[in-house]
DSSP file (Angstrom, degrees, kcal/mol; ACC not computed):
  #  RESIDUE AA STRUCTURE BP1 BP2  ACC     N-H-->O    O-->H-N    N-H-->O    O-->H-N    TCO  KAPPA ALPHA  PHI   PSI    X-CA   Y-CA   Z-CA
    1    1 A M              0   0    0      0, 0.0   162,-2.0     0, 0.0     2,-0.1   0.000 360.0 360.0 360.0 136.0   -8.2   21.8   -7.6
    2    2 A D     >  -     0   0    0    160,-0.2     4,-2.1     1,-0.0     3,-0.2  -0.358 360.0 -85.8 -94.3-176.5   -6.5   23.2   -4.6
    3    3 A A  H  > S+     0   0    0      1,-0.2     4,-2.2     2,-0.2     5,-0.1   0.845 127.1  49.7 -61.6 -36.3   -6.1   21.6   -1.1
    4    4 A S  H  > S+     0   0    0      2,-0.2     4,-2.1     1,-0.2    -1,-0.2   0.837 109.6  51.8 -74.8 -32.8   -9.5   22.9    0.1
    5    5 A A  H  > S+     0   0    0      2,-0.2     4,-1.9     1,-0.2    -2,-0.2   0.854 109.6  49.5 -75.0 -34.5  -11.3   21.6   -3.0
    6    6 A I  H  X S+     0   0    0     -4,-2.1     4,-2.4     2,-0.2    -2,-0.2   0.938 110.6  50.7 -66.5 -43.4   -9.8   18.1   -2.6
    7    7 A Q  H  X S+     0   0    0     -4,-2.2     4,-2.6     1,-0.2    -2,-0.2   0.938 111.0  48.2 -60.6 -45.0  -10.9   18.1    1.1
    8    8 A R  H  X S+     0   0    0     -4,-2.1     4,-2.8     1,-0.2    -1,-0.2   0.888 111.1  51.5 -62.8 -38.1  -14.4   19.1    0.1
    9    9 A A  H  X S+     0   0    0     -4,-1.9     4,-3.3     2,-0.2    -1,-0.2   0.930 110.9  47.5 -66.4 -46.7  -14.4   16.4   -2.5
   10   10 A I  H  X S+     0   0    0     -4,-2.4     4,-2.3     2,-0.2    -2,-0.2   0.918 112.4  49.9 -59.5 -47.1  -13.3   13.7    0.0
   11   11 A T  H  X S+     0   0    0     -4,-2.6     4,-2.5     2,-0.2    -2,-0.2   0.954 112.3  46.1 -55.0 -53.8  -15.9   14.8    2.4
   12   12 A R  H  X S+     0   0    0     -4,-2.8     4,-2.4     1,-0.2     5,-0.2   0.936 112.7  50.7 -61.4 -45.1  -18.6   14.7   -0.2
   13   13 A I  H  X S+     0   0    0     -4,-3.3     4,-2.7     2,-0.2    -1,-0.2   0.919 109.6  51.9 -56.6 -42.9  -17.4   11.2   -1.4
   14   14 A T  H  X S+     0   0    0     -4,-2.3     4,-2.5     1,-0.2    -2,-0.2   0.953 111.4  45.3 -54.9 -59.3  -17.5   10.0    2.2
   15   15 A Y  H  X S+     0   0    0     -4,-2.5     4,-2.4     1,-0.2    -1,-0.2   0.879 112.0  51.7 -57.4 -42.9  -21.0   11.1    2.8
   16   16 A E  H  X S+     0   0    0     -4,-2.4     4,-3.2     2,-0.2     5,-0.3   0.917 110.1  50.2 -61.5 -47.5  -22.2    9.7   -0.5
   17   17 A I  H  X S+     0   0    0     -4,-2.7     4,-2.0    -5,-0.2    -2,-0.2   0.953 113.8  44.4 -59.2 -48.4  -20.6    6.2    0.4
   18   18 A L  H  <>S+     0   0    0     -4,-2.5     5,-2.8     1,-0.2     4,-0.4   0.923 114.2  50.0 -65.7 -40.6  -22.3    6.2    3.9
   19   19 A E  H ><5S+     0   0    0     -4,-2.4     3,-1.1     2,-0.2    -2,-0.2   0.943 113.5  44.3 -64.4 -50.5  -25.6    7.3    2.4
   20   20 A R  H 3<5S+     0   0    0     -4,-3.2    -1,-0.2     1,-0.3    -2,-0.2   0.846 119.9  41.4 -64.3 -31.7  -25.6    4.7   -0.4
   21   21 A N  T 3<5S-     0   0    0     -4,-2.0    -1,-0.3    -5,-0.3    -2,-0.2   0.281 109.9-119.4-103.2  13.3  -24.5    1.9    1.9
   22   22 A H  T < 5S-     0   0    0     -3,-1.1     3,-0.2    -4,-0.4     2,-0.2   0.863  76.4 -35.9  54.8  46.9  -26.7    2.9    4.9
   23   23 A G  S   <S-     0   0    0     -5,-2.8    -2,-0.1    -6,-0.2    28,-0.0  -0.660  93.0 -57.0 108.8-163.4  -23.8    3.5    7.2
   24   24 A A  S >  S+     0   0    0     -2,-0.2     3,-2.0    23,-0.1    -1,-0.1   0.359  76.3 137.7-104.4   8.0  -20.5    1.6    7.5
   25   25 A D  T 3  S-     0   0    0      1,-0.3     3,-0.1    -3,-0.2    63,-0.1  -0.299  84.3  -4.7 -53.5 132.3  -21.6   -1.9    8.2
   26   26 A Q  T 3  S+     0   0    0      1,-0.2    62,-3.5    61,-0.1     2,-0.3   0.642  98.2 145.2  51.0  24.0  -19.5   -4.4    6.2
   27   27 A L  E <   +a   88   0A   0     -3,-2.0    29,-0.9    60,-0.2     2,-0.3  -0.666  23.3 177.8 -81.9 144.5  -17.6   -1.6    4.4
   28   28 A A  E     -ab  89  56A   0     60,-1.7    62,-2.6    -2,-0.3     2,-0.5  -0.975  15.4-149.9-139.7 134.9  -14.0   -2.0    3.5
   29   29 A V  E     -ab  90  57A   0     27,-3.2    29,-2.7    -2,-0.3     2,-0.5  -0.920  11.9-173.3-115.4 131.9  -12.0    0.6    1.7
   30   30 A I  E     -ab  91  58A   0     60,-2.9    62,-2.4    -2,-0.5     2,-0.3  -0.976   8.7-154.4-122.8 120.4   -9.1   -0.4   -0.6
   31   31 A G  E     -ab  92  59A   0     27,-2.6    29,-3.3    -2,-0.5     2,-0.5  -0.723  14.8-128.6 -97.4 146.4   -6.9    2.2   -2.2
   32   32 A I  E  >> - b   0  60A   0     60,-2.6     4,-1.4    -2,-0.3     5,-0.6  -0.804  52.8 -69.7 -94.7 126.6   -4.9    1.6   -5.5
   33   33 A Y  T  45S+     0   0    0     27,-3.0    29,-0.2    -2,-0.5     2,-0.1  -0.218  98.3   3.5 -60.5 146.0   -1.3    2.5   -5.2
   34   34 A S  T >>5S+     0   0    0     59,-0.1     4,-1.1    27,-0.0     3,-0.7  -0.813 131.8   8.1-103.6 -41.5   -0.1    5.0   -4.9
   35   35 A R  H 3>5S+     0   0    0      1,-0.2     4,-2.0     2,-0.2    -2,-0.2   0.736 122.7  62.0 -77.1 -18.7   -2.1    8.1   -4.6
   36   36 A G  H 3X5S+     0   0    0     -4,-1.4     4,-1.8     2,-0.2    -1,-0.2   0.771  97.7  57.9 -70.1 -22.5   -5.4    6.1   -4.3
   37   37 A V  H <><S+     0   0    0     -3,-0.7     4,-2.1    -5,-0.6    -2,-0.2   0.893 108.2  46.6 -71.9 -45.6   -4.0    4.5   -1.1
   38   38 A I  H  X S+     0   0    0     -4,-1.1     4,-2.0     2,-0.2    -2,-0.2   0.918 112.3  48.8 -62.7 -44.3   -3.7    8.1    0.4
   39   39 A L  H  X S+     0   0    0     -4,-2.0     4,-1.7     2,-0.2    -2,-0.2   0.871 109.9  52.5 -64.8 -37.0   -7.1    9.1   -0.7
   40   40 A A  H  X S+     0   0    0     -4,-1.8     4,-2.5     2,-0.2    -1,-0.2   0.892 106.9  54.0 -64.3 -41.1   -8.6    5.8    0.8
   41   41 A E  H  X S+     0   0    0     -4,-2.1     4,-2.1     1,-0.2    -2,-0.2   0.943 109.1  48.2 -58.3 -48.4   -6.8    6.7    4.2
   42   42 A R  H  X S+     0   0    0     -4,-2.0     4,-1.9     2,-0.2    -1,-0.2   0.852 111.0  50.8 -64.0 -36.9   -8.5   10.1    4.2
   43   43 A I  H  X S+     0   0    0     -4,-1.7     4,-2.7     2,-0.2    -1,-0.2   0.919 110.3  48.5 -63.5 -46.9  -11.9    8.5    3.4
   44   44 A V  H  X S+     0   0    0     -4,-2.5     4,-2.0     1,-0.2    11,-0.3   0.872 109.4  52.7 -62.7 -40.0  -11.5    6.0    6.2
   45   45 A E  H  X S+     0   0    0     -4,-2.1     4,-2.1     2,-0.2    -1,-0.2   0.897 111.2  47.3 -58.3 -43.8  -10.5    8.8    8.6
   46   46 A R  H  X S+     0   0    0     -4,-1.9     4,-2.4     1,-0.2     5,-0.2   0.883 109.3  52.8 -70.7 -38.0  -13.7   10.8    7.7
   47   47 A I  H  X S+     0   0    0     -4,-2.7     4,-3.4     2,-0.2     5,-0.4   0.897 109.2  51.2 -61.3 -37.0  -15.8    7.6    8.1
   48   48 A A  H  X S+     0   0    0     -4,-2.0     4,-1.8     1,-0.2    -2,-0.2   0.921 110.8  49.2 -64.7 -42.3  -14.3    7.2   11.6
   49   49 A E  H  < S+     0   0    0     -4,-2.1    -1,-0.2     1,-0.2    -2,-0.2   0.874 119.5  35.1 -60.7 -38.5  -15.2   10.8   12.4
   50   50 A L  H  < S+     0   0    0     -4,-2.4    -2,-0.2     1,-0.1    -1,-0.2   0.857 129.6  30.3 -83.8 -36.4  -18.7   10.5   11.2
   51   51 A E  H  < S-     0   0    0     -4,-3.4    -3,-0.2     2,-0.3    -2,-0.2   0.565  94.2-131.8-100.6  -9.4  -19.6    7.1   12.2
   52   52 A H  S  < S+     0   0    0     -4,-1.8     2,-0.3    -5,-0.4    -4,-0.2   0.864  75.6  95.8  61.3  37.6  -17.4    6.7   15.3
   53   53 A R  S    S-     0   0    0     -6,-0.4     2,-0.5    -5,-0.2    -2,-0.3  -0.975  74.6-118.1-147.9 161.9  -16.1    3.4   14.1
   54   54 A Q        -     0   0    0     -2,-0.3     2,-0.2    -3,-0.1    -9,-0.1  -0.878  22.7-157.8-104.2 123.7  -13.1    2.1   12.1
   55   55 A V        -     0   0    0     -2,-0.5   -27,-0.2   -11,-0.3     2,-0.1  -0.668  34.6 -92.0 -94.4 157.7  -13.6    0.4    8.7
   56   56 A E  E     -b   28   0A   0    -29,-0.9   -27,-3.2    -2,-0.2     2,-0.4  -0.415  40.9-158.2 -74.0 145.8  -11.0   -1.9    7.3
   57   57 A L  E     +b   29   0A   0    -29,-0.2    24,-0.4    -2,-0.1     2,-0.3  -0.982  11.7 179.4-129.4 132.4   -8.5   -0.3    5.0
   58   58 A G  E     -b   30   0A   0    -29,-2.7   -27,-2.6    -2,-0.4     2,-0.4  -0.900  20.4-141.0-132.6 163.6   -6.3   -2.0    2.4
   59   59 A A  E     -bC  31  79A   0     20,-2.3    20,-3.0    -2,-0.3     2,-0.5  -0.991  19.8-157.4-125.7 127.3   -3.7   -1.0   -0.2
   60   60 A L  E     -b   32   0A   0    -29,-3.3   -27,-3.0    -2,-0.4     2,-0.7  -0.927  11.8-161.4-115.6 127.7   -3.7   -2.7   -3.7
   61   61 A D        -     0   0    0     -2,-0.5     3,-0.3   -29,-0.2    17,-0.2  -0.930  10.0-178.6-103.9 113.4   -0.8   -3.0   -6.0
   62   62 A I    >>  +     0   0    0     -2,-0.7     3,-1.5   -29,-0.2     4,-0.8   0.368  48.8 108.8 -94.3   3.6   -2.3   -3.7   -9.5
   63   63 A T  G >4 S+     0   0    0      1,-0.3     3,-0.7     2,-0.2     8,-0.2   0.830  80.0  45.9 -59.2 -39.7    0.9   -4.0  -11.4
   64   64 A T  G 34 S+     0   0    0     -3,-0.3    -1,-0.3     1,-0.2    -2,-0.1   0.655 111.4  54.7 -70.9 -17.4    0.8   -7.7  -12.0
   65   65 A Y  G <4 S+     0   0    0     -3,-1.5    -1,-0.2    -4,-0.1    -2,-0.2   0.522  80.9 115.2 -91.1 -10.2   -2.9   -7.5  -13.0
   66   66 A R    <<  -     0   0    0     -4,-0.8    35,-0.1    -3,-0.7    34,-0.0  -0.341  48.8-163.6 -62.7 136.3   -2.4   -4.9  -15.8
   67   67 A D  S    S+     0   0    0      1,-0.1    -1,-0.1    33,-0.1     3,-0.1   0.457  89.1  46.2 -98.8  -2.1   -3.1   -6.0  -19.3
   68   68 A D  S    S+     0   0    0      1,-0.2     2,-0.4    32,-0.0    -1,-0.1   0.515 109.0  48.3-116.1  -6.8   -1.2   -3.1  -20.8
   69   69 A K        -     0   0    0     -6,-0.2     2,-0.5     2,-0.0    -1,-0.2  -0.995  56.5-162.4-135.3 140.3    2.0   -3.0  -18.9
   70   70 A V        -     0   0    0     -2,-0.4    -6,-0.1    -3,-0.1    -3,-0.0  -0.985   7.0-171.5-120.2 124.8    4.6   -5.6  -17.9
   71   71 A V    >   -     0   0    0     -2,-0.5     3,-0.8    -8,-0.2    -2,-0.0  -0.930  16.5-142.7-116.3 106.6    7.0   -4.9  -15.1
   72   72 A P  T 3  S+     0   0    0      0, 0.0    -2,-0.0     0, 0.0     0, 0.0  -0.299  80.7   9.5 -66.1 150.5    9.8   -7.4  -14.6
   73   73 A N  T 3  S+     0   0    0      1,-0.2     2,-0.4     0, 0.0     0, 0.0   0.843  86.2 179.3  52.5  40.3   11.0   -8.3  -11.1
   74   74 A H    <   -     0   0    0     -3,-0.8     2,-0.6     1,-0.0    -1,-0.2  -0.600  24.6-139.0 -78.7 127.8    8.1   -6.3   -9.5
   75   75 A A        -     0   0    0     -2,-0.4     2,-0.2     2,-0.0    -1,-0.0  -0.804  23.8-126.9 -89.9 117.3    7.9   -6.4   -5.7
   76   76 A E        -     0   0    0     -2,-0.6   -14,-0.0     1,-0.1    -1,-0.0  -0.415  28.3-179.9 -65.4 128.7    4.3   -6.8   -4.7
   77   77 A K        +     0   0    0     -2,-0.2    -1,-0.1     2,-0.0   -18,-0.1   0.392  30.8 136.2-106.0   0.8    3.1   -4.0   -2.2
   78   78 A T        -     0   0    0    -17,-0.2     2,-0.3     1,-0.1   -18,-0.2  -0.214  29.5-175.3 -55.7 134.1   -0.5   -5.2   -1.8
   79   79 A K  B     +C   59   0A   0    -20,-3.0   -20,-2.3     2,-0.0     2,-0.5  -0.807  20.1 149.1-134.8  93.2   -1.6   -5.0    1.9
   80   80 A I        +     0   0    0     -2,-0.3   -22,-0.1   -22,-0.2     4,-0.1  -0.904  13.8 175.6-125.6  96.6   -5.0   -6.4    2.5
   81   81 A D        +     0   0    0     -2,-0.5     2,-0.3   -24,-0.4   -23,-0.0  -0.036  58.3  64.6 -94.3  35.0   -5.2   -8.0    6.0
   82   82 A F  S    S-     0   0    0    -26,-0.0     2,-0.4   -54,-0.0   -54,-0.0  -0.925  87.5 -99.6-143.8 166.3   -8.9   -8.8    5.9
   83   83 A S        -     0   0    0     -2,-0.3    30,-0.1     1,-0.1    -2,-0.1  -0.751  18.4-156.5 -90.7 141.1  -11.2  -11.1    4.0
   84   84 A V    >   +     0   0    0     28,-0.4     3,-2.1    -2,-0.4    32,-0.3   0.525  53.7 126.5 -89.7  -6.1  -13.1   -9.4    1.2
   85   85 A Q  T 3  S-     0   0    0     27,-0.3     3,-0.1     1,-0.3    -2,-0.1  -0.341  85.9  -6.0 -58.8 128.7  -15.8  -12.1    1.4
   86   86 A D  T 3  S+     0   0    0     28,-1.9     2,-0.3     1,-0.2    -1,-0.3   0.598 105.2 129.8  59.8  20.3  -19.3  -10.6    1.8
   87   87 A K    <   -     0   0    0     -3,-2.1    30,-1.4    30,-0.0     2,-1.1  -0.694  66.2-124.4 -96.9 150.4  -17.8   -7.1    2.2
   88   88 A K  E     -ad  27 117A   0    -62,-3.5   -60,-1.7    -2,-0.3     2,-0.3  -0.806  36.9-156.3 -90.2  99.5  -18.9   -4.0    0.4
   89   89 A I  E     -ad  28 118A   0     28,-2.4    30,-3.2    -2,-1.1     2,-0.6  -0.630   9.2-158.8 -89.7 131.3  -15.5   -3.0   -1.1
   90   90 A I  E     -ad  29 119A   0    -62,-2.6   -60,-2.9    -2,-0.3     2,-0.4  -0.951  10.6-155.5-109.8 107.6  -15.0    0.7   -1.9
   91   91 A L  E     -ad  30 120A   0     28,-3.2    30,-2.6    -2,-0.6     2,-0.5  -0.705  10.6-161.4 -79.9 133.8  -12.1    0.9   -4.5
   92   92 A V  E     +ad  31 121A   0    -62,-2.4   -60,-2.6    -2,-0.4     2,-0.3  -0.978  16.5 165.1-126.9 128.4  -10.4    4.3   -4.4
   93   93 A D  E     - d   0 122A   0     28,-2.0    30,-1.4    -2,-0.5    31,-0.2  -0.918  36.2-132.1-133.8 163.2   -8.2    5.7   -7.2
   94   94 A D  E    S+     0   0A   0     -2,-0.3    30,-2.0     1,-0.3     2,-0.4   0.933  89.3  16.7 -87.2 -45.1   -6.9    9.2   -7.9
   95   95 A V  E     - d   0 124A   0     28,-0.2     2,-0.6    27,-0.1    -1,-0.3  -0.990  61.8-153.3-132.2 132.4   -7.8    9.5  -11.6
   96   96 A L  E     + d   0 125A   0     28,-3.2    30,-2.3    -2,-0.4    31,-0.5  -0.928  36.5 142.9-103.2 126.0  -10.1    7.4  -13.8
   97   97 A Y  S    S-     0   0    0     -2,-0.6    -1,-0.1    28,-0.1    33,-0.1   0.413  72.6  -2.0-128.1 -98.1   -9.0    7.5  -17.4
   98   98 A T  S    S-     0   0    0     31,-0.2    32,-3.0    32,-0.1    33,-1.5   0.774  87.7-119.9 -75.8 -23.3   -9.3    4.4  -19.6
   99   99 A G  S  > S+     0   0    0     30,-0.2     4,-2.0    31,-0.2     5,-0.2   0.294  81.8 114.9  99.1  -6.0  -10.7    2.1  -16.9
  100  100 A R  H  > S+     0   0    0      1,-0.2     4,-2.2     2,-0.2     5,-0.2   0.906  73.6  50.6 -65.8 -38.5   -7.8   -0.4  -17.2
  101  101 A S  H  > S+     0   0    0      1,-0.2     4,-2.3     2,-0.2    -1,-0.2   0.895 111.9  47.8 -63.8 -41.6   -6.5    0.2  -13.7
  102  102 A C  H  > S+     0   0    0      2,-0.2     4,-2.2     1,-0.2    -1,-0.2   0.848 110.0  52.0 -71.9 -32.6  -10.0   -0.3  -12.2
  103  103 A R  H  X S+     0   0    0     -4,-2.0     4,-2.4     2,-0.2    -2,-0.2   0.948 111.8  48.4 -62.9 -47.3  -10.5   -3.6  -14.2
  104  104 A A  H  X S+     0   0    0     -4,-2.2     4,-2.2     1,-0.2    -2,-0.2   0.890 111.2  49.8 -60.0 -44.5   -7.1   -4.8  -12.9
  105  105 A A  H  X S+     0   0    0     -4,-2.3     4,-1.9     1,-0.2    -1,-0.2   0.852 109.2  50.1 -69.6 -31.1   -8.1   -3.9   -9.3
  106  106 A M  H  X S+     0   0    0     -4,-2.2     4,-2.5     2,-0.2     5,-0.2   0.906 110.4  51.4 -68.7 -38.8  -11.5   -5.7   -9.5
  107  107 A D  H  X S+     0   0    0     -4,-2.4     4,-1.5     1,-0.2    -2,-0.2   0.925 110.3  49.5 -59.9 -41.1   -9.6   -8.8  -10.8
  108  108 A A  H  < S+     0   0    0     -4,-2.2     4,-0.4     1,-0.2    -1,-0.2   0.869 114.1  44.7 -65.4 -38.4   -7.2   -8.5   -7.8
  109  109 A V  H >< S+     0   0    0     -4,-1.9     3,-1.0     1,-0.2     4,-0.3   0.888 111.1  52.0 -73.8 -37.6  -10.0   -8.2   -5.3
  110  110 A L  H >< S+     0   0    0     -4,-2.5     3,-0.7     1,-0.3    -2,-0.2   0.751 101.6  62.1 -68.5 -26.6  -12.1  -11.0   -6.9
  111  111 A E  T 3< S+     0   0    0     -4,-1.5    -1,-0.3     1,-0.2    -2,-0.2   0.702 103.7  50.9 -67.5 -19.8   -9.1  -13.3   -6.7
  112  112 A R  T <  S-     0   0    0     -3,-1.0   -28,-0.4    -4,-0.4   -27,-0.3   0.493 127.8 -63.2 -98.2  -8.5   -9.2  -12.8   -2.9
  113  113 A G    <   -     0   0    0     -3,-0.7    -1,-0.3    -4,-0.3   -28,-0.0  -0.925  60.7 -63.0 150.4-172.3  -12.9  -13.7   -2.5
  114  114 A R        -     0   0    0     -2,-0.3   -28,-1.9    -3,-0.1    -4,-0.1  -0.809  45.6-162.3-117.4  91.7  -16.5  -12.7   -3.4
  115  115 A P        -     0   0    0      0, 0.0   -27,-0.2     0, 0.0   -30,-0.1  -0.276  29.7-119.6 -66.7 156.8  -17.5   -9.4   -2.0
  116  116 A T  S    S-     0   0    0    -29,-0.9     2,-0.3   -32,-0.3   -28,-0.2   0.872  92.9 -16.5 -61.2 -38.6  -21.2   -8.4   -1.7
  117  117 A S  E     -d   88   0A   0    -30,-1.4   -28,-2.4     2,-0.0     2,-0.4  -0.977  54.8-142.2-159.2 163.0  -20.3   -5.4   -4.1
  118  118 A I  E     -d   89   0A   0     -2,-0.3     2,-0.3   -30,-0.2   -28,-0.2  -1.000  24.0-175.6-129.3 125.7  -17.4   -3.5   -5.4
  119  119 A Q  E     -d   90   0A   0    -30,-3.2   -28,-3.2    -2,-0.4     2,-0.5  -0.906  16.8-133.7-122.8 154.4  -17.9    0.3   -5.8
  120  120 A L  E     -d   91   0A   0     -2,-0.3    17,-1.9    14,-0.2    16,-1.8  -0.923  17.5-176.3-114.8 132.6  -15.5    2.8   -7.3
  121  121 A A  E     +de  92 137A   0    -30,-2.6   -28,-2.0    -2,-0.5     2,-0.3  -0.998   9.4 176.3-124.1 128.3  -14.6    6.1   -5.9
  122  122 A V  E     -de  93 138A   0     15,-2.7    17,-2.1    -2,-0.4   -28,-0.2  -0.959  31.1-147.5-132.0 147.6  -12.3    8.4   -7.8
  123  123 A L  E    S+     0   0A   0    -30,-1.4    17,-1.5    -2,-0.3     2,-0.4   0.915  92.6  25.7 -80.3 -38.2  -11.1   12.0   -7.1
  124  124 A I  E     -de  95 140A   0    -30,-2.0   -28,-3.2    15,-0.2     2,-0.7  -0.976  59.6-168.5-127.4 125.3  -11.0   12.8  -10.8
  125  125 A D  E     +de  96 141A   0     15,-2.3    17,-2.7    -2,-0.4   -28,-0.1  -0.936  11.4 173.1-107.7 109.7  -12.9   11.3  -13.8
  126  126 A R        -     0   0    0    -30,-2.3    18,-1.0    -2,-0.7   -29,-0.1   0.440  34.3-137.8 -97.2   0.7  -11.3   12.6  -17.0
  127  127 A G        +     0   0    0    -31,-0.5    -1,-0.3    16,-0.1    15,-0.0  -0.384  61.9 121.6  77.5-157.1  -13.3   10.4  -19.4
  128  128 A H        -     0   0    0      1,-0.1    -1,-0.1    -2,-0.1   -31,-0.1   0.903  48.1-171.4  58.9  48.9  -11.8    8.6  -22.5
  129  129 A R        -     0   0    0      1,-0.1   -31,-0.2   -30,-0.1   -30,-0.2  -0.351  26.1-177.7 -69.9 146.5  -12.9    5.1  -21.3
  130  130 A E  S    S+     0   0    0    -32,-3.0   -31,-0.2     1,-0.2    -1,-0.1   0.475  76.5  44.5-114.3 -18.6  -11.6    2.0  -23.2
  131  131 A L  S    S-     0   0    0    -33,-1.5     2,-2.2     2,-0.1    -1,-0.2  -0.893  98.4-101.2-124.4 155.7  -13.6   -0.3  -21.0
  132  132 A P  S    S+     0   0    0      0, 0.0     2,-0.4     0, 0.0   -33,-0.1  -0.427  71.3 138.7 -78.6  72.5  -17.3   -0.1  -19.8
  133  133 A I        -     0   0    0     -2,-2.2    -2,-0.1   -35,-0.2    -4,-0.1  -0.969  27.8-178.5-124.2 130.4  -16.3    1.2  -16.2
  134  134 A R        -     0   0    0     -2,-0.4   -14,-0.2   -35,-0.1     2,-0.1  -0.996  24.6-123.3-130.7 127.9  -18.2    3.9  -14.5
  135  135 A P        -     0   0    0      0, 0.0   -14,-0.2     0, 0.0     3,-0.1  -0.389   5.5-152.5 -70.1 147.7  -17.4    5.4  -11.1
  136  136 A D  S    S+     0   0    0    -16,-1.8     2,-0.4     1,-0.3   -15,-0.2   0.813  86.3  28.1 -79.8 -38.8  -19.9    5.4   -8.2
  137  137 A Y  E     -e  121   0A   0    -17,-1.9   -15,-2.7  -121,-0.0     2,-0.4  -0.993  69.3-175.5-135.3 128.7  -18.4    8.3   -6.6
  138  138 A V  E     -e  122   0A   0     -2,-0.4   -15,-0.2   -17,-0.2     3,-0.2  -0.979  20.9-163.4-130.7 131.9  -16.5   11.3   -8.2
  139  139 A G  E    S-     0   0A   0    -17,-2.1     2,-0.3    -2,-0.4   -15,-0.2   0.909  83.7  -7.2 -74.4 -44.6  -14.8   14.2   -6.7
  140  140 A K  E     -e  124   0A   0    -17,-1.5   -15,-2.3   -18,-0.2     2,-0.6  -0.950  58.1-136.9-158.9 132.6  -14.7   16.2  -10.0
  141  141 A N  E     -e  125   0A   0     -2,-0.3   -15,-0.2   -17,-0.2   -17,-0.1  -0.830  27.9-175.4 -89.0 128.0  -15.5   15.4  -13.6
  142  142 A L        -     0   0    0    -17,-2.7    -2,-0.0    -2,-0.6   -18,-0.0  -0.773  14.1-151.5-127.2  85.4  -12.6   16.9  -15.6
  143  143 A P        +     0   0    0      0, 0.0     2,-0.3     0, 0.0   -16,-0.1  -0.349  28.6 171.7 -60.9 135.2  -13.0   16.7  -19.4
  144  144 A T        -     0   0    0    -18,-1.0     2,-0.3     4,-0.1   -16,-0.1  -0.870  36.0-107.2-136.3 165.1   -9.5   16.6  -20.9
  145  145 A A    >   -     0   0    0     -2,-0.3     3,-1.5     1,-0.1   -19,-0.0  -0.686  35.6-115.8 -88.9 155.0   -8.0   16.0  -24.3
  146  146 A Q  T 3  S+     0   0    0     -2,-0.3    -1,-0.1     1,-0.3     0, 0.0   0.722 115.5  57.8 -62.3 -23.7   -6.2   12.7  -24.7
  147  147 A T  T 3  S+     0   0    0      2,-0.1    -1,-0.3    19,-0.0     2,-0.1   0.665  92.4  89.9 -82.8 -13.1   -2.9   14.5  -25.1
  148  148 A E    <   -     0   0    0     -3,-1.5     2,-0.4    17,-0.0    -4,-0.1  -0.446  67.7-145.2 -82.5 156.2   -3.3   16.2  -21.7
  149  149 A T        -     0   0    0     -2,-0.1    17,-2.4     2,-0.0     2,-0.5  -0.964   3.5-148.4-122.6 141.6   -2.0   14.7  -18.5
  150  150 A V  E     -F  165   0B   0     -2,-0.4     2,-0.4    15,-0.2    15,-0.2  -0.926  15.2-167.2-109.4 126.8   -3.9   15.0  -15.1
  151  151 A K  E     -F  164   0B   0     13,-3.2    13,-2.6    -2,-0.5     2,-0.6  -0.968   6.0-163.4-118.1 125.9   -1.5   15.0  -12.1
  152  152 A V  E     -F  163   0B   0     -2,-0.4     2,-0.3    11,-0.2    11,-0.2  -0.956   9.6-165.2-112.6 128.6   -2.9   14.6   -8.6
  153  153 A S  E     -F  162   0B   0      9,-3.1     9,-1.6    -2,-0.6     2,-0.3  -0.828   1.6-164.7-109.6 144.7   -0.5   15.6   -5.8
  154  154 A V    >>> -     0   0    0     -2,-0.3     4,-3.6     7,-0.2     3,-0.7  -0.946  28.9-125.3-127.4 148.1   -0.9   14.7   -2.1
  155  155 A N  H 3>5S+     0   0    0     -2,-0.3     4,-1.5     4,-0.3    -1,-0.1   0.895 109.0  59.1 -55.3 -45.0    0.8   16.2    0.9
  156  156 A E  H 345S+     0   0    0      1,-0.2    -1,-0.2     2,-0.2     5,-0.1   0.753 125.7  14.7 -59.4 -30.0    2.0   12.7    2.0
  157  157 A L  H <45S+     0   0    0     -3,-0.7    -2,-0.2     3,-0.2    -1,-0.2   0.681 138.3  28.9-117.9 -23.7    4.0   12.2   -1.2
  158  158 A D  H  <5S-     0   0    0     -4,-3.6    -3,-0.2     2,-0.3    -2,-0.2   0.375  94.6-117.5-122.5   1.5    4.3   15.4   -3.0
  159  159 A D  S  <<S+     0   0    0     -4,-1.5     2,-0.3    -5,-0.5    -4,-0.3   0.705  89.8  62.5  64.0  21.8    4.3   18.1   -0.2
  160  160 A A  S    S-     0   0    0     -6,-0.7     2,-0.6     2,-0.1    -2,-0.3  -0.930  73.3-131.8-167.5 148.5    1.1   19.7   -1.6
  161  161 A D        +     0   0    0     -2,-0.3     2,-0.3    -7,-0.2    -7,-0.2  -0.937  56.6 115.3-106.1 113.5   -2.5   18.8   -2.2
  162  162 A C  E     -F  153   0B   0     -9,-1.6    -9,-3.1    -2,-0.6     2,-0.4  -0.977  52.7-134.0-166.2 162.2   -3.5   19.8   -5.8
  163  163 A V  E     -F  152   0B   0   -162,-2.0     2,-0.3    -2,-0.3   -11,-0.2  -0.995  28.9-179.7-124.0 129.2   -4.7   18.6   -9.1
  164  164 A T  E     -F  151   0B   0    -13,-2.6   -13,-3.2    -2,-0.4     2,-0.4  -0.939  18.0-148.3-130.7 155.5   -3.1   20.0  -12.3
  165  165 A I  E      F  150   0B   0     -2,-0.3   -15,-0.2   -15,-0.2   -17,-0.0  -0.977 360.0 360.0-117.4 133.2   -3.5   19.5  -16.0
  166  166 A F              0   0    0    -17,-2.4   -16,-0.2    -2,-0.4    -1,-0.1   0.330 360.0 360.0-144.7 360.0   -0.6   19.8  -18.4
């Protein structure tokens, strides 16, 4: 995907979120570090343009919630300055692969309260799930071999917007 394809995918995901949720009432968007946070910011900006209102935005560090990785002396980066109670939470990640990151993110959100719903938006769904997790919003389904790597690059971190497989 190039920059324009990513932008179109973000716009489409935003419209689908607003349509499924009947607008932006009680919506909150939480991005999973690191590129999911950037994509979440872009979705929140599009919602503001379309709905003329700001929805709450959070950033979630799932490192301590992972069941497959242990990082000693980890500095927590989560920034969720609102209550998730009774909100429609949209979790945003760059690539959905095994589902373990999304499971960890749901655990982290549920530890903070009981939202009305948790929905998942991903830029890329590459398959190969290990857990029964399905995204609600997908920018692009990208079938890959398990030996391949999908890299999402964003201007804010990588000086380019693109998706590559190697």
